[in-house]
N, C-alpha and C positions, 0 to 999 in steps of 0.2 A: 519725445519724454524729456520731462523737465530734469535736471540734473539731479536734484534731492530724490525724486521718485526713481531714477534711474539706480542711485545709491543704494535705496532701500531695497529694491528688487535684487542686486547684487549681494548684498547681506543676506537675504533670504535664500538665494540661489546658492551662496557659498555654503552656508548652513546646512542645507539639506542636498548637498551636491552628488553625495553617492547613492543616497536612497534614490533620488530623481532618475540618475542615469540608470540605475537597475531596474526600476519600474519599468522605464522606457524598453531597456533592452530585453525584457522578458518575452519569450515567445520567438525571439529572434534567433534561429539556429546558426547561421553563418556568420564565423567571426572574421574578420576583414584586416589584412594588413598591407599598406603600402610599403615598397621596398625598392631602395636605391642599391646598385652595385657600381663601383667604381674601380678602375685601376689605380697603380701606384701614383699616377699624375693626377687622379682625380678625374677623369675623363669617364662618364658611364659607358659600362659594358652592355653591349646591345645584343640580342638573339638568344639570350638564354632559354631555355625551355622549363616545364614542370619539374622534369627529372633533374635538373640541377639545383633543387632547393629541396630542404628537408626541414621540416618544422616540428619542434619539440615543446610540449605544454606541460609543465612540472614534472619533466623527465619521462613524459610519454610521447612516443611518435603520433604524430597526426597525419590524415589523409588529405592532400590538396585536393578540394573540390573545384573550386574556380581559380583559373588562371588568365591573366590577359597583361600585355603590355610588352614592354622590350625592344620595341620599335615605334618610331615617330607616329608611323601610319595606324599602328594599333594600340597606342596608348589609350586607356580607359578614360572616358569622360570624367570632368571633375568640375567641382564647385570652388571656384579661386576667391580668395580674400585678399585684399590688398588694404593694408593700413598705412596712413602717413602722419606722420607727429607735425602738428601745426602751432606748437608752442611757440612762444615770442622768441627764443634762441634762433628759431629757423628763418628769421627775417632776412638775412642776407644770402641764403642758399635756396630758399624757397622756389624761386623760378625754375633753377636747374634741377631739382629734384622733381617737380612736376614735368618738367620736359622729358626726364629719362624714365620717369612713371609711365607716362601716356605711350612712349615709344614700346616700352616693355609689354603693355596692356595690348597693344596693336599687332605684336610678334606672338601671343599665345594662341594655341590653337587646340581644338578639341575642349572647350569649355561649354560648361552648361550656362553659367551666370557668373556675374561678379558682384561681391559684396565690398562695397566701399566703407572702410571706417577712418575717419579723422578726426583727431582728438587734439585738445589742450586741456583746458581745466572742466572742459565738457567733452561728450562723446557722442558723434554723429554718424548713424549707419543708415545706408540704403542699398538696395539690391538690384542690379541691373541685367536684365535679358541682352541677348545679343542685338536685339532691334533698339536697344537703348543706349548704344555705345556713344552715339553724340552727346546725349546728356550726362553720361559717365564723364567724358573727357570735359564737358564744361564746368562739371560740379569740382573735378578736381582744379582746373584753372583758377577757377573764382574764390577759393579759399584763402584769407590773409592771417598769416601768423601772428598769434597773440595770447597770452595768458601762460600759465603752469602746465605740468605736464601729468597727465592722469593716465599713464602706460597701462598700468596693470587693471583699471576698471575698463579701459577700452578693449583689452583683451577678453575679460569676462563678459562684456556687452556682446562681442562677436561672438564668442564660443556658445552662449546660451542662445544665439540669434540662428545659428546652424546646428543646432542640437539636433533637430530631427530629420536634416537632410541625409538622404543616401547618395552613394557614388564616392568617389575620391573627395577629400577637402583638402586643399592647401592654402596657406595663408603666408603671404610676402608682407613682412613687417620693415617699416623704416623709421628709425628715430633717431634722434641726435643727443639724447640726454636721459638721465635717471626719471625715477617716477617722484613727484613732489606732491602729488594731491590725490592719490587714489584711497577709497576706504578698503578695496581689497589689499590683502598683503601676499607676499610672495608666495608662501606657504600654500595659502588658501588657490593662488592660481595655478602652481603647479599640479596641484590636485585635480583642478578644473582640466588641466591640459590632459593628465594621465587617463581621465576619464572619458576624453573625447577621441577621435579618431581623427583628428587635423594635422595634417605635417606642416610644421612651422619653419620658414626661412627668414631669419633675422637679419637686418642690416643696420650695424650701429656704426654712424658718423660721430665718434666720440671727441673730434678735436678741441672743443670747448669744455670738457668736463674736468679737467685739470686733475687734482687729487682723485675724484672719484671715478676715474675713467677705469682703472683695472676692476672695481667692484662691479660697475655696469656692463663691463665686457663679459665677466663671469655670469650675470645673471642674463643677459642676451645668449650667451653659449647653452646655458641650461635650459632656457626657455626651448631652443631648436633642438638640441640632443635628446630632450626628453620625449621629443615626438618623431625621432628620426630623420629632423631636418638638418639645416647647418647654419652657421652663423659667420658674416662676413663683416670686416671692420676696414672700410676704405680710408685711405689717408687723404682724400679729397673727393667731394662731390664728383668730380670727373671720373672718379674710378666706378662709378655707378654703372654704366652702361656694361663694362665688363664683368661686373657681379652679377647683372641681370642676366648678360648671355649663358653664364656658368649655370645659374637656376633654371633658365628655359631648357638647356640642355637636360637637366635632370628631370624635369618634369617631363619632357617627352621620352626620356628612356625609361621610367620608372615601371614597376612590376606590381601588378596586384594579384594578392593572394588571398584564397579564402578557404575555410575548413569549417567543419562540423565538429566540436570538441568531443572528444570521447567521454569527458566528464559532464554528465547529465545534471549534476546538483545546479538548483537555483538557488544558491546561499549568498550572490552577491560578494564575492571575496575577490582580492585581486589574485591573477593568476600570472604567474612568470612564463614568459614566451620565447624561446630560442630559435632564430631561423638561421640556419646554416646553408653553405654552399658545398655541392658535391665535392670530392676528394678527386679533382682533375689538376693535370699539371698545369694547364692554361688559367686556372682559378686560384691556383696556390697563393698569390699576392694579392688577390682582389679584396675589396673591403666591402661590407655589407651595411647598411644602415636601414633601422627600422626601430618602432616603438618598442618596449621592453615587454609588454604585457598588456592585459585589460580586465576590467571587471567583469564577472560573470553575471548571468542574468539572475535577477532576484524575483521570487515570489513568495509573498508573504504565507506564513503558515495559517490555516483554516482553523 
């Protein structure tokens, strides 16, 4: 896809985002949430059961119908997304970033496929099955940094591409800068994230951002927390391995919860969802992360 046609597609996609998502969701009964539970130190808490969770949608308790995860060997299969900033400012660090990315991808378990997105002024997306890993690694190593940064457009293209995929969807995003060339704005991107069920882990290497560092840190944090993910800010590219290790541990220890809403209306409205932990002494100081709700199914009136 050319850059111009990609931007045109993004404008159309963002303009009709909510209605498109709701039409797709019509007839899908199960509401899915990916959940991470950690202790005070940020270490994932494993071994919880469905009785340790409570789901409240718009003030009304819901019954958990599907429960999985909580142990690395029982983690639900996932579609993994990996996004690398290849803009010109990456020229000094790209080799270290690529090496850390390849190490991370070789360590991930229980994946269905990997969608690789790399971006500068343009956005390139390709999906790789398990048999295609050598080609995936080659694709990462061959890219040369150049041009400006179209971060929001890259996220928009990725989200639209995984729109119809089922199973857990997790995106790991690496960027060293702000957005300088996107057609999509931050508000449109956040709405797209809210309408998706992708969990985002953003890694912002912001050492070269100068006065814009704080704003970019806020943006990357917002992208992650909107989806129940987490943002990391290494002080050097050498910190990447340890941060990828934290992400791997969370992915392996995540929980997957599904329920059928007691609200049968297909009105397409946003629904706030609270997921709580049971009132047990051992969970009193635990922290739970997930997304804050979902868009209801939508069925046009006849």
